[in-house]
mmJSON file of the N, C-alpha and C atoms, coordinates in Angstrom:
{"data_MODEL":{"atom_site":{
"group_PDB":["ATOM","ATOM","ATOM","ATOM","ATOM","ATOM","ATOM","ATOM","ATOM","ATOM","ATOM","ATOM","ATOM","ATOM","ATOM","ATOM","ATOM","ATOM","ATOM","ATOM","ATOM","ATOM","ATOM","ATOM","ATOM","ATOM","ATOM","ATOM","ATOM","ATOM","ATOM","ATOM","ATOM","ATOM","ATOM","ATOM","ATOM","ATOM","ATOM","ATOM","ATOM","ATOM","ATOM","ATOM","ATOM","ATOM","ATOM","ATOM","ATOM","ATOM","ATOM","ATOM","ATOM","ATOM","ATOM","ATOM","ATOM","ATOM","ATOM","ATOM","ATOM","ATOM","ATOM","ATOM","ATOM","ATOM","ATOM","ATOM","ATOM","ATOM","ATOM","ATOM","ATOM","ATOM","ATOM","ATOM","ATOM","ATOM","ATOM","ATOM","ATOM","ATOM","ATOM","ATOM","ATOM","ATOM","ATOM","ATOM","ATOM","ATOM","ATOM","ATOM","ATOM","ATOM","ATOM","ATOM","ATOM","ATOM","ATOM","ATOM","ATOM","ATOM","ATOM","ATOM","ATOM","ATOM","ATOM","ATOM","ATOM","ATOM","ATOM","ATOM","ATOM","ATOM","ATOM","ATOM","ATOM","ATOM","ATOM","ATOM","ATOM","ATOM","ATOM","ATOM","ATOM","ATOM","ATOM","ATOM","ATOM","ATOM","ATOM","ATOM","ATOM","ATOM","ATOM","ATOM","ATOM","ATOM","ATOM","ATOM","ATOM","ATOM","ATOM","ATOM","ATOM","ATOM","ATOM","ATOM","ATOM","ATOM","ATOM","ATOM","ATOM","ATOM","ATOM","ATOM","ATOM","ATOM","ATOM","ATOM","ATOM","ATOM","ATOM","ATOM","ATOM","ATOM","ATOM","ATOM","ATOM","ATOM","ATOM","ATOM","ATOM","ATOM","ATOM","ATOM","ATOM","ATOM","ATOM","ATOM","ATOM","ATOM","ATOM","ATOM","ATOM","ATOM","ATOM","ATOM","ATOM","ATOM","ATOM","ATOM","ATOM","ATOM","ATOM","ATOM","ATOM","ATOM","ATOM","ATOM","ATOM","ATOM","ATOM","ATOM","ATOM","ATOM","ATOM","ATOM","ATOM","ATOM","ATOM","ATOM","ATOM","ATOM","ATOM","ATOM","ATOM","ATOM","ATOM","ATOM","ATOM","ATOM","ATOM","ATOM","ATOM","ATOM","ATOM","ATOM","ATOM","ATOM","ATOM"],
"id":[1,2,3,4,5,6,7,8,9,10,11,12,13,14,15,16,17,18,19,20,21,22,23,24,25,26,27,28,29,30,31,32,33,34,35,36,37,38,39,40,41,42,43,44,45,46,47,48,49,50,51,52,53,54,55,56,57,58,59,60,61,62,63,64,65,66,67,68,69,70,71,72,73,74,75,76,77,78,79,80,81,82,83,84,85,86,87,88,89,90,91,92,93,94,95,96,97,98,99,100,101,102,103,104,105,106,107,108,109,110,111,112,113,114,115,116,117,118,119,120,121,122,123,124,125,126,127,128,129,130,131,132,133,134,135,136,137,138,139,140,141,142,143,144,145,146,147,148,149,150,151,152,153,154,155,156,157,158,159,160,161,162,163,164,165,166,167,168,169,170,171,172,173,174,175,176,177,178,179,180,181,182,183,184,185,186,187,188,189,190,191,192,193,194,195,196,197,198,199,200,201,202,203,204,205,206,207,208,209,210,211,212,213,214,215,216,217,218,219,220,221,222,223,224,225,226,227,228,229,230,231],
"type_symbol":["N","C","C","N","C","C","N","C","C","N","C","C","N","C","C","N","C","C","N","C","C","N","C","C","N","C","C","N","C","C","N","C","C","N","C","C","N","C","C","N","C","C","N","C","C","N","C","C","N","C","C","N","C","C","N","C","C","N","C","C","N","C","C","N","C","C","N","C","C","N","C","C","N","C","C","N","C","C","N","C","C","N","C","C","N","C","C","N","C","C","N","C","C","N","C","C","N","C","C","N","C","C","N","C","C","N","C","C","N","C","C","N","C","C","N","C","C","N","C","C","N","C","C","N","C","C","N","C","C","N","C","C","N","C","C","N","C","C","N","C","C","N","C","C","N","C","C","N","C","C","N","C","C","N","C","C","N","C","C","N","C","C","N","C","C","N","C","C","N","C","C","N","C","C","N","C","C","N","C","C","N","C","C","N","C","C","N","C","C","N","C","C","N","C","C","N","C","C","N","C","C","N","C","C","N","C","C","N","C","C","N","C","C","N","C","C","N","C","C","N","C","C","N","C","C","N","C","C","N","C","C"],
"label_atom_id":["N","CA","C","N","CA","C","N","CA","C","N","CA","C","N","CA","C","N","CA","C","N","CA","C","N","CA","C","N","CA","C","N","CA","C","N","CA","C","N","CA","C","N","CA","C","N","CA","C","N","CA","C","N","CA","C","N","CA","C","N","CA","C","N","CA","C","N","CA","C","N","CA","C","N","CA","C","N","CA","C","N","CA","C","N","CA","C","N","CA","C","N","CA","C","N","CA","C","N","CA","C","N","CA","C","N","CA","C","N","CA","C","N","CA","C","N","CA","C","N","CA","C","N","CA","C","N","CA","C","N","CA","C","N","CA","C","N","CA","C","N","CA","C","N","CA","C","N","CA","C","N","CA","C","N","CA","C","N","CA","C","N","CA","C","N","CA","C","N","CA","C","N","CA","C","N","CA","C","N","CA","C","N","CA","C","N","CA","C","N","CA","C","N","CA","C","N","CA","C","N","CA","C","N","CA","C","N","CA","C","N","CA","C","N","CA","C","N","CA","C","N","CA","C","N","CA","C","N","CA","C","N","CA","C","N","CA","C","N","CA","C","N","CA","C","N","CA","C","N","CA","C","N","CA","C","N","CA","C","N","CA","C","N","CA","C","N","CA","C"],
"label_alt_id":[null,null,null,null,null,null,null,null,null,null,null,null,null,null,null,null,null,null,null,null,null,null,null,null,null,null,null,null,null,null,null,null,null,null,null,null,null,null,null,null,null,null,null,null,null,null,null,null,null,null,null,null,null,null,null,null,null,null,null,null,null,null,null,null,null,null,null,null,null,null,null,null,null,null,null,null,null,null,null,null,null,null,null,null,null,null,null,null,null,null,null,null,null,null,null,null,null,null,null,null,null,null,null,null,null,null,null,null,null,null,null,null,null,null,null,null,null,null,null,null,null,null,null,null,null,null,null,null,null,null,null,null,null,null,null,null,null,null,null,null,null,null,null,null,null,null,null,null,null,null,null,null,null,null,null,null,null,null,null,null,null,null,null,null,null,null,null,null,null,null,null,null,null,null,null,null,null,null,null,null,null,null,null,null,null,null,null,null,null,null,null,null,null,null,null,null,null,null,null,null,null,null,null,null,null,null,null,null,null,null,null,null,null,null,null,null,null,null,null,null,null,null,null,null,null,null,null,null,null,null,null],
"label_comp_id":["MET","MET","MET","GLN","GLN","GLN","PHE","PHE","PHE","ILE","ILE","ILE","SER","SER","SER","ASN","ASN","ASN","LEU","LEU","LEU","LEU","LEU","LEU","ASN","ASN","ASN","THR","THR","THR","HIS","HIS","HIS","GLU","GLU","GLU","LEU","LEU","LEU","CYS","CYS","CYS","VAL","VAL","VAL","PHE","PHE","PHE","ARG","ARG","ARG","VAL","VAL","VAL","VAL","VAL","VAL","LEU","LEU","LEU","LYS","LYS","LYS","LYS","LYS","LYS","GLU","GLU","GLU","ILE","ILE","ILE","ARG","ARG","ARG","ARG","ARG","ARG","GLN","GLN","GLN","ARG","ARG","ARG","VAL","VAL","VAL","LEU","LEU","LEU","ARG","ARG","ARG","ASP","ASP","ASP","GLY","GLY","GLY","LYS","LYS","LYS","GLU","GLU","GLU","GLU","GLU","GLU","THR","THR","THR","VAL","VAL","VAL","ILE","ILE","ILE","THR","THR","THR","GLU","GLU","GLU","ASP","ASP","ASP","VAL","VAL","VAL","HIS","HIS","HIS","VAL","VAL","VAL","ILE","ILE","ILE","GLN","GLN","GLN","ASP","ASP","ASP","ASP","ASP","ASP","GLU","GLU","GLU","THR","THR","THR","THR","THR","THR","PRO","PRO","PRO","GLU","GLU","GLU","LEU","LEU","LEU","ASP","ASP","ASP","ALA","ALA","ALA","ALA","ALA","ALA","MET","MET","MET","GLN","GLN","GLN","ASN","ASN","ASN","VAL","VAL","VAL","VAL","VAL","VAL","ASP","ASP","ASP","GLN","GLN","GLN","PHE","PHE","PHE","VAL","VAL","VAL","GLY","GLY","GLY","ARG","ARG","ARG","SER","SER","SER","HIS","HIS","HIS","SER","SER","SER","GLY","GLY","GLY","GLU","GLU","GLU","SER","SER","SER","SER","SER","SER","VAL","VAL","VAL"],
"label_asym_id":["A","A","A","A","A","A","A","A","A","A","A","A","A","A","A","A","A","A","A","A","A","A","A","A","A","A","A","A","A","A","A","A","A","A","A","A","A","A","A","A","A","A","A","A","A","A","A","A","A","A","A","A","A","A","A","A","A","A","A","A","A","A","A","A","A","A","A","A","A","A","A","A","A","A","A","A","A","A","A","A","A","A","A","A","A","A","A","A","A","A","A","A","A","A","A","A","A","A","A","A","A","A","A","A","A","A","A","A","A","A","A","A","A","A","A","A","A","A","A","A","A","A","A","A","A","A","A","A","A","A","A","A","A","A","A","A","A","A","A","A","A","A","A","A","A","A","A","A","A","A","A","A","A","A","A","A","A","A","A","A","A","A","A","A","A","A","A","A","A","A","A","A","A","A","A","A","A","A","A","A","A","A","A","A","A","A","A","A","A","A","A","A","A","A","A","A","A","A","A","A","A","A","A","A","A","A","A","A","A","A","A","A","A","A","A","A","A","A","A","A","A","A","A","A","A","A","A","A","A","A","A"],
"label_entity_id":["1","1","1","1","1","1","1","1","1","1","1","1","1","1","1","1","1","1","1","1","1","1","1","1","1","1","1","1","1","1","1","1","1","1","1","1","1","1","1","1","1","1","1","1","1","1","1","1","1","1","1","1","1","1","1","1","1","1","1","1","1","1","1","1","1","1","1","1","1","1","1","1","1","1","1","1","1","1","1","1","1","1","1","1","1","1","1","1","1","1","1","1","1","1","1","1","1","1","1","1","1","1","1","1","1","1","1","1","1","1","1","1","1","1","1","1","1","1","1","1","1","1","1","1","1","1","1","1","1","1","1","1","1","1","1","1","1","1","1","1","1","1","1","1","1","1","1","1","1","1","1","1","1","1","1","1","1","1","1","1","1","1","1","1","1","1","1","1","1","1","1","1","1","1","1","1","1","1","1","1","1","1","1","1","1","1","1","1","1","1","1","1","1","1","1","1","1","1","1","1","1","1","1","1","1","1","1","1","1","1","1","1","1","1","1","1","1","1","1","1","1","1","1","1","1","1","1","1","1","1","1"],
"label_seq_id":[1,1,1,2,2,2,3,3,3,4,4,4,5,5,5,6,6,6,7,7,7,8,8,8,9,9,9,10,10,10,11,11,11,12,12,12,13,13,13,14,14,14,15,15,15,16,16,16,17,17,17,18,18,18,19,19,19,20,20,20,21,21,21,22,22,22,23,23,23,24,24,24,25,25,25,26,26,26,27,27,27,28,28,28,29,29,29,30,30,30,31,31,31,32,32,32,33,33,33,34,34,34,35,35,35,36,36,36,37,37,37,38,38,38,39,39,39,40,40,40,41,41,41,42,42,42,43,43,43,44,44,44,45,45,45,46,46,46,47,47,47,48,48,48,49,49,49,50,50,50,51,51,51,52,52,52,53,53,53,54,54,54,55,55,55,56,56,56,57,57,57,58,58,58,59,59,59,60,60,60,61,61,61,62,62,62,63,63,63,64,64,64,65,65,65,66,66,66,67,67,67,68,68,68,69,69,69,70,70,70,71,71,71,72,72,72,73,73,73,74,74,74,75,75,75,76,76,76,77,77,77],
"pdbx_PDB_ins_code":[null,null,null,null,null,null,null,null,null,null,null,null,null,null,null,null,null,null,null,null,null,null,null,null,null,null,null,null,null,null,null,null,null,null,null,null,null,null,null,null,null,null,null,null,null,null,null,null,null,null,null,null,null,null,null,null,null,null,null,null,null,null,null,null,null,null,null,null,null,null,null,null,null,null,null,null,null,null,null,null,null,null,null,null,null,null,null,null,null,null,null,null,null,null,null,null,null,null,null,null,null,null,null,null,null,null,null,null,null,null,null,null,null,null,null,null,null,null,null,null,null,null,null,null,null,null,null,null,null,null,null,null,null,null,null,null,null,null,null,null,null,null,null,null,null,null,null,null,null,null,null,null,null,null,null,null,null,null,null,null,null,null,null,null,null,null,null,null,null,null,null,null,null,null,null,null,null,null,null,null,null,null,null,null,null,null,null,null,null,null,null,null,null,null,null,null,null,null,null,null,null,null,null,null,null,null,null,null,null,null,null,null,null,null,null,null,null,null,null,null,null,null,null,null,null,null,null,null,null,null,null],
"Cartn_x":[24.221,24.755,25.633,26.268,27.117,26.289,25.07,24.194,23.901,23.587,23.285,24.517,25.669,26.907,27.172,27.007,27.2,26.181,24.936,23.889,24.214,24.663,24.991,26.191,27.121,28.311,28.013,26.998,26.746,25.512,24.663,23.44,23.228,22.476,22.098,21.005,21.139,20.165,19.032,17.796,16.614,15.735,15.193,14.353,12.966,11.942,10.561,9.775,8.709,7.913,6.586,6.238,4.943,4.398,3.155,2.497,1.283,1.237,0.127,-0.554,-1.852,-2.599,-3.865,-4.084,-5.263,-5.934,-7.212,-7.985,-9.098,-9.152,-10.21,-10.977,-12.287,-13.131,-14.156,-14.316,-15.352,-16.348,-17.595,-18.652,-19.711,-20.043,-21.099,-22.396,-23.408,-24.708,-25.767,-26.837,-27.957,-29.119,-29.522,-30.625,-31.628,-32.845,-33.928,-33.605,-32.969,-32.641,-31.444,-30.75,-29.575,-28.349,-27.26,-26.005,-25.305,-24.891,-24.165,-22.869,-21.863,-20.596,-20.465,-20.292,-20.109,-18.638,-18.0,-16.584,-16.467,-15.809,-15.536,-14.028,-13.601,-12.171,-11.914,-10.969,-10.539,-9.069,-8.727,-7.343,-6.971,-5.832,-5.325,-3.904,-3.628,-2.303,-1.874,-0.715,-0.146,1.264,1.582,2.929,3.385,4.716,5.29,4.837,4.671,4.239,5.351,6.564,7.668,8.449,8.197,8.931,9.367,10.163,10.584,9.572,9.471,8.532,8.815,10.093,10.446,9.955,10.136,9.709,8.189,7.517,6.049,5.497,6.056,5.575,5.827,6.988,7.313,6.421,6.209,5.362,3.918,3.446,2.073,1.891,2.899,2.828,2.734,3.521,3.477,2.112,1.588,0.273,-0.807,-0.764,-1.755,-1.718,-0.523,-0.404,-0.945,-0.677,-1.111,-2.631,-3.281,-4.735,-5.436,-4.656,-5.22,-5.844,-5.31,-5.835,-4.685,-5.007,-3.971,-3.629,-2.407,-1.958,-2.412,-3.279,-3.819,-3.451,-2.441,-1.992,-2.706,-3.723,-4.426,-3.869,-3.781,-3.249,-4.391,-4.291,-5.354,-4.85,-3.579,-3.007,-2.694],
"Cartn_y":[-0.424,-1.054,-0.087,0.857,1.82,2.655,3.026,3.818,3.074,1.789,0.991,0.873,0.676,0.587,1.879,3.02,4.317,4.52,4.123,4.267,3.464,2.234,1.384,1.913,2.544,3.079,4.354,5.105,6.4,6.421,5.403,5.407,4.058,4.112,2.884,2.185,0.893,0.125,-0.33,-0.029,-0.459,-1.25,-2.344,-3.184,-3.263,-3.001,-3.078,-3.843,-4.449,-5.293,-4.618,-4.616,-4.127,-5.146,-5.574,-6.496,-5.774,-5.669,-5.023,-6.076,-6.208,-7.195,-6.526,-6.64,-6.039,-7.092,-7.324,-8.267,-7.502,-7.669,-7.034,-8.149,-8.167,-9.192,-8.533,-9.102,-8.638,-9.765,-9.391,-10.382,-9.762,-10.476,-10.0,-10.688,-9.875,-10.399,-9.905,-10.651,-10.295,-9.901,-8.626,-8.121,-7.436,-7.83,-7.225,-7.192,-8.239,-8.333,-7.514,-6.887,-6.084,-6.675,-6.687,-7.186,-6.069,-6.369,-5.407,-6.038,-5.217,-5.688,-5.129,-6.035,-5.642,-5.833,-4.781,-4.843,-4.646,-5.597,-5.468,-5.445,-4.66,-4.491,-4.62,-5.473,-5.634,-5.274,-4.443,-4.039,-4.381,-5.053,-5.408,-4.874,-4.158,-3.608,-4.07,-4.701,-5.145,-4.57,-3.904,-3.364,-3.489,-3.465,-3.52,-2.307,-2.5,-1.402,-0.406,-0.884,-0.019,0.447,1.676,2.278,3.674,4.288,5.662,6.62,7.846,8.807,9.065,9.101,9.317,8.16,6.95,5.772,5.682,6.076,6.082,6.918,8.097,8.976,8.338,7.741,7.106,5.892,5.096,3.912,4.319,5.379,5.837,6.265,6.908,7.322,6.098,5.065,3.837,3.163,3.093,2.483,3.253,4.587,5.413,5.171,5.079,4.798,3.419,2.458,1.084,0.961,1.619,1.506,2.494,3.359,4.213,5.49,6.079,7.376,8.364,9.628,10.649,10.913,11.325,11.6,12.991,13.059,14.361,14.679,13.971,14.278,13.493,12.728,11.96,10.541,10.005,8.658,7.664,6.588,5.589,4.228,4.115,2.823,2.815],
"Cartn_z":[-7.143,-5.951,-5.163,-5.871,-5.179,-4.207,-4.602,-3.737,-2.444,-2.549,-1.355,-0.474,-1.08,-0.314,0.437,-0.239,0.422,1.531,1.293,2.294,3.542,3.359,4.5,5.262,4.578,5.24,6.019,5.617,6.249,7.147,7.078,7.854,8.534,9.581,10.27,9.466,9.311,8.543,9.458,9.074,9.802,8.843,9.31,8.47,9.099,8.286,8.728,7.679,8.094,7.213,6.904,5.615,5.162,4.166,4.382,3.463,2.89,1.565,0.874,0.005,0.166,-0.609,-1.131,-2.428,-3.038,-3.922,-3.67,-4.465,-5.172,-6.483,-7.27,-7.974,-7.755,-8.365,-9.267,-10.447,-11.377,-11.571,-11.512,-11.702,-12.61,-13.652,-14.551,-14.158,-13.966,-13.562,-14.542,-14.62,-15.478,-14.579,-14.651,-13.835,-14.748,-14.613,-15.396,-16.886,-17.369,-18.783,-19.217,-18.265,-18.595,-17.908,-18.64,-18.071,-17.32,-16.081,-15.258,-14.79,-14.618,-14.069,-12.659,-11.698,-10.304,-9.958,-9.472,-9.112,-7.606,-6.944,-5.511,-5.315,-4.351,-4.101,-2.602,-2.237,-0.852,-0.76,0.215,0.425,1.856,2.012,3.336,3.461,4.551,4.807,6.19,6.244,7.523,7.591,8.7,8.852,10.294,10.463,11.798,12.603,13.9,14.766,15.055,15.145,15.55,14.329,13.901,12.796,13.212,12.383,12.648,12.015,12.503,11.907,10.423,10.047,8.642,7.79,8.294,7.55,7.507,8.585,8.601,7.446,7.236,6.165,4.802,4.615,3.338,3.1,4.147,4.006,3.737,4.377,4.15,2.702,2.137,0.737,-0.176,0.098,-0.698,-0.562,0.655,0.889,0.142,0.21,-0.493,-1.992,-2.556,-3.988,-4.308,-3.442,-3.677,-3.685,-2.742,-2.667,-3.595,-4.265,-5.296,-4.807,-3.785,-3.346,-3.249,-3.389,-3.308,-1.859,-1.609,-0.239,0.167,1.158,1.58,3.023,3.541,4.894,5.967,5.631,6.639,6.68,7.841,8.008,8.128,7.334,7.367,7.784,8.121,8.496,9.955],
"occupancy":[1.0,1.0,1.0,1.0,1.0,1.0,1.0,1.0,1.0,1.0,1.0,1.0,1.0,1.0,1.0,1.0,1.0,1.0,1.0,1.0,1.0,1.0,1.0,1.0,1.0,1.0,1.0,1.0,1.0,1.0,1.0,1.0,1.0,1.0,1.0,1.0,1.0,1.0,1.0,1.0,1.0,1.0,1.0,1.0,1.0,1.0,1.0,1.0,1.0,1.0,1.0,1.0,1.0,1.0,1.0,1.0,1.0,1.0,1.0,1.0,1.0,1.0,1.0,1.0,1.0,1.0,1.0,1.0,1.0,1.0,1.0,1.0,1.0,1.0,1.0,1.0,1.0,1.0,1.0,1.0,1.0,1.0,1.0,1.0,1.0,1.0,1.0,1.0,1.0,1.0,1.0,1.0,1.0,1.0,1.0,1.0,1.0,1.0,1.0,1.0,1.0,1.0,1.0,1.0,1.0,1.0,1.0,1.0,1.0,1.0,1.0,1.0,1.0,1.0,1.0,1.0,1.0,1.0,1.0,1.0,1.0,1.0,1.0,1.0,1.0,1.0,1.0,1.0,1.0,1.0,1.0,1.0,1.0,1.0,1.0,1.0,1.0,1.0,1.0,1.0,1.0,1.0,1.0,1.0,1.0,1.0,1.0,1.0,1.0,1.0,1.0,1.0,1.0,1.0,1.0,1.0,1.0,1.0,1.0,1.0,1.0,1.0,1.0,1.0,1.0,1.0,1.0,1.0,1.0,1.0,1.0,1.0,1.0,1.0,1.0,1.0,1.0,1.0,1.0,1.0,1.0,1.0,1.0,1.0,1.0,1.0,1.0,1.0,1.0,1.0,1.0,1.0,1.0,1.0,1.0,1.0,1.0,1.0,1.0,1.0,1.0,1.0,1.0,1.0,1.0,1.0,1.0,1.0,1.0,1.0,1.0,1.0,1.0,1.0,1.0,1.0,1.0,1.0,1.0,1.0,1.0,1.0,1.0,1.0,1.0,1.0,1.0,1.0,1.0,1.0,1.0],
"B_iso_or_equiv":[0.0,0.0,0.0,0.0,0.0,0.0,0.0,0.0,0.0,0.0,0.0,0.0,0.0,0.0,0.0,0.0,0.0,0.0,0.0,0.0,0.0,0.0,0.0,0.0,0.0,0.0,0.0,0.0,0.0,0.0,0.0,0.0,0.0,0.0,0.0,0.0,0.0,0.0,0.0,0.0,0.0,0.0,0.0,0.0,0.0,0.0,0.0,0.0,0.0,0.0,0.0,0.0,0.0,0.0,0.0,0.0,0.0,0.0,0.0,0.0,0.0,0.0,0.0,0.0,0.0,0.0,0.0,0.0,0.0,0.0,0.0,0.0,0.0,0.0,0.0,0.0,0.0,0.0,0.0,0.0,0.0,0.0,0.0,0.0,0.0,0.0,0.0,0.0,0.0,0.0,0.0,0.0,0.0,0.0,0.0,0.0,0.0,0.0,0.0,0.0,0.0,0.0,0.0,0.0,0.0,0.0,0.0,0.0,0.0,0.0,0.0,0.0,0.0,0.0,0.0,0.0,0.0,0.0,0.0,0.0,0.0,0.0,0.0,0.0,0.0,0.0,0.0,0.0,0.0,0.0,0.0,0.0,0.0,0.0,0.0,0.0,0.0,0.0,0.0,0.0,0.0,0.0,0.0,0.0,0.0,0.0,0.0,0.0,0.0,0.0,0.0,0.0,0.0,0.0,0.0,0.0,0.0,0.0,0.0,0.0,0.0,0.0,0.0,0.0,0.0,0.0,0.0,0.0,0.0,0.0,0.0,0.0,0.0,0.0,0.0,0.0,0.0,0.0,0.0,0.0,0.0,0.0,0.0,0.0,0.0,0.0,0.0,0.0,0.0,0.0,0.0,0.0,0.0,0.0,0.0,0.0,0.0,0.0,0.0,0.0,0.0,0.0,0.0,0.0,0.0,0.0,0.0,0.0,0.0,0.0,0.0,0.0,0.0,0.0,0.0,0.0,0.0,0.0,0.0,0.0,0.0,0.0,0.0,0.0,0.0,0.0,0.0,0.0,0.0,0.0,0.0],
"pdbx_formal_charge":[null,null,null,null,null,null,null,null,null,null,null,null,null,null,null,null,null,null,null,null,null,null,null,null,null,null,null,null,null,null,null,null,null,null,null,null,null,null,null,null,null,null,null,null,null,null,null,null,null,null,null,null,null,null,null,null,null,null,null,null,null,null,null,null,null,null,null,null,null,null,null,null,null,null,null,null,null,null,null,null,null,null,null,null,null,null,null,null,null,null,null,null,null,null,null,null,null,null,null,null,null,null,null,null,null,null,null,null,null,null,null,null,null,null,null,null,null,null,null,null,null,null,null,null,null,null,null,null,null,null,null,null,null,null,null,null,null,null,null,null,null,null,null,null,null,null,null,null,null,null,null,null,null,null,null,null,null,null,null,null,null,null,null,null,null,null,null,null,null,null,null,null,null,null,null,null,null,null,null,null,null,null,null,null,null,null,null,null,null,null,null,null,null,null,null,null,null,null,null,null,null,null,null,null,null,null,null,null,null,null,null,null,null,null,null,null,null,null,null,null,null,null,null,null,null,null,null,null,null,null,null],
"auth_seq_id":[1,1,1,2,2,2,3,3,3,4,4,4,5,5,5,6,6,6,7,7,7,8,8,8,9,9,9,10,10,10,11,11,11,12,12,12,13,13,13,14,14,14,15,15,15,16,16,16,17,17,17,18,18,18,19,19,19,20,20,20,21,21,21,22,22,22,23,23,23,24,24,24,25,25,25,26,26,26,27,27,27,28,28,28,29,29,29,30,30,30,31,31,31,32,32,32,33,33,33,34,34,34,35,35,35,36,36,36,37,37,37,38,38,38,39,39,39,40,40,40,41,41,41,42,42,42,43,43,43,44,44,44,45,45,45,46,46,46,47,47,47,48,48,48,49,49,49,50,50,50,51,51,51,52,52,52,53,53,53,54,54,54,55,55,55,56,56,56,57,57,57,58,58,58,59,59,59,60,60,60,61,61,61,62,62,62,63,63,63,64,64,64,65,65,65,66,66,66,67,67,67,68,68,68,69,69,69,70,70,70,71,71,71,72,72,72,73,73,73,74,74,74,75,75,75,76,76,76,77,77,77],
"auth_comp_id":["MET","MET","MET","GLN","GLN","GLN","PHE","PHE","PHE","ILE","ILE","ILE","SER","SER","SER","ASN","ASN","ASN","LEU","LEU","LEU","LEU","LEU","LEU","ASN","ASN","ASN","THR","THR","THR","HIS","HIS","HIS","GLU","GLU","GLU","LEU","LEU","LEU","CYS","CYS","CYS","VAL","VAL","VAL","PHE","PHE","PHE","ARG","ARG","ARG","VAL","VAL","VAL","VAL","VAL","VAL","LEU","LEU","LEU","LYS","LYS","LYS","LYS","LYS","LYS","GLU","GLU","GLU","ILE","ILE","ILE","ARG","ARG","ARG","ARG","ARG","ARG","GLN","GLN","GLN","ARG","ARG","ARG","VAL","VAL","VAL","LEU","LEU","LEU","ARG","ARG","ARG","ASP","ASP","ASP","GLY","GLY","GLY","LYS","LYS","LYS","GLU","GLU","GLU","GLU","GLU","GLU","THR","THR","THR","VAL","VAL","VAL","ILE","ILE","ILE","THR","THR","THR","GLU","GLU","GLU","ASP","ASP","ASP","VAL","VAL","VAL","HIS","HIS","HIS","VAL","VAL","VAL","ILE","ILE","ILE","GLN","GLN","GLN","ASP","ASP","ASP","ASP","ASP","ASP","GLU","GLU","GLU","THR","THR","THR","THR","THR","THR","PRO","PRO","PRO","GLU","GLU","GLU","LEU","LEU","LEU","ASP","ASP","ASP","ALA","ALA","ALA","ALA","ALA","ALA","MET","MET","MET","GLN","GLN","GLN","ASN","ASN","ASN","VAL","VAL","VAL","VAL","VAL","VAL","ASP","ASP","ASP","GLN","GLN","GLN","PHE","PHE","PHE","VAL","VAL","VAL","GLY","GLY","GLY","ARG","ARG","ARG","SER","SER","SER","HIS","HIS","HIS","SER","SER","SER","GLY","GLY","GLY","GLU","GLU","GLU","SER","SER","SER","SER","SER","SER","VAL","VAL","VAL"],
"auth_asym_id":["A","A","A","A","A","A","A","A","A","A","A","A","A","A","A","A","A","A","A","A","A","A","A","A","A","A","A","A","A","A","A","A","A","A","A","A","A","A","A","A","A","A","A","A","A","A","A","A","A","A","A","A","A","A","A","A","A","A","A","A","A","A","A","A","A","A","A","A","A","A","A","A","A","A","A","A","A","A","A","A","A","A","A","A","A","A","A","A","A","A","A","A","A","A","A","A","A","A","A","A","A","A","A","A","A","A","A","A","A","A","A","A","A","A","A","A","A","A","A","A","A","A","A","A","A","A","A","A","A","A","A","A","A","A","A","A","A","A","A","A","A","A","A","A","A","A","A","A","A","A","A","A","A","A","A","A","A","A","A","A","A","A","A","A","A","A","A","A","A","A","A","A","A","A","A","A","A","A","A","A","A","A","A","A","A","A","A","A","A","A","A","A","A","A","A","A","A","A","A","A","A","A","A","A","A","A","A","A","A","A","A","A","A","A","A","A","A","A","A","A","A","A","A","A","A","A","A","A","A","A","A"],
"auth_atom_id":["N","CA","C","N","CA","C","N","CA","C","N","CA","C","N","CA","C","N","CA","C","N","CA","C","N","CA","C","N","CA","C","N","CA","C","N","CA","C","N","CA","C","N","CA","C","N","CA","C","N","CA","C","N","CA","C","N","CA","C","N","CA","C","N","CA","C","N","CA","C","N","CA","C","N","CA","C","N","CA","C","N","CA","C","N","CA","C","N","CA","C","N","CA","C","N","CA","C","N","CA","C","N","CA","C","N","CA","C","N","CA","C","N","CA","C","N","CA","C","N","CA","C","N","CA","C","N","CA","C","N","CA","C","N","CA","C","N","CA","C","N","CA","C","N","CA","C","N","CA","C","N","CA","C","N","CA","C","N","CA","C","N","CA","C","N","CA","C","N","CA","C","N","CA","C","N","CA","C","N","CA","C","N","CA","C","N","CA","C","N","CA","C","N","CA","C","N","CA","C","N","CA","C","N","CA","C","N","CA","C","N","CA","C","N","CA","C","N","CA","C","N","CA","C","N","CA","C","N","CA","C","N","CA","C","N","CA","C","N","CA","C","N","CA","C","N","CA","C","N","CA","C","N","CA","C","N","CA","C","N","CA","C","N","CA","C","N","CA","C"],
"pdbx_PDB_model_num":[1,1,1,1,1,1,1,1,1,1,1,1,1,1,1,1,1,1,1,1,1,1,1,1,1,1,1,1,1,1,1,1,1,1,1,1,1,1,1,1,1,1,1,1,1,1,1,1,1,1,1,1,1,1,1,1,1,1,1,1,1,1,1,1,1,1,1,1,1,1,1,1,1,1,1,1,1,1,1,1,1,1,1,1,1,1,1,1,1,1,1,1,1,1,1,1,1,1,1,1,1,1,1,1,1,1,1,1,1,1,1,1,1,1,1,1,1,1,1,1,1,1,1,1,1,1,1,1,1,1,1,1,1,1,1,1,1,1,1,1,1,1,1,1,1,1,1,1,1,1,1,1,1,1,1,1,1,1,1,1,1,1,1,1,1,1,1,1,1,1,1,1,1,1,1,1,1,1,1,1,1,1,1,1,1,1,1,1,1,1,1,1,1,1,1,1,1,1,1,1,1,1,1,1,1,1,1,1,1,1,1,1,1,1,1,1,1,1,1,1,1,1,1,1,1,1,1,1,1,1,1]
}}}
């Protein structure tokens, strides 16, 4: 809590909203006498339009980790 108190005393507080939703579905199907597992994945990212450049980079890193890809400098949000 001391860190947050110091942060609030020395920096301006900005609040932004990010919603991350990931759905993973597994379905086992029988095809030609063989059982197969089909996995589908849906990822939805919603974030506020007005952020700071510093926060954009931090949020992009969190989004990349959430969707399971490495950060390679490209923006996908």
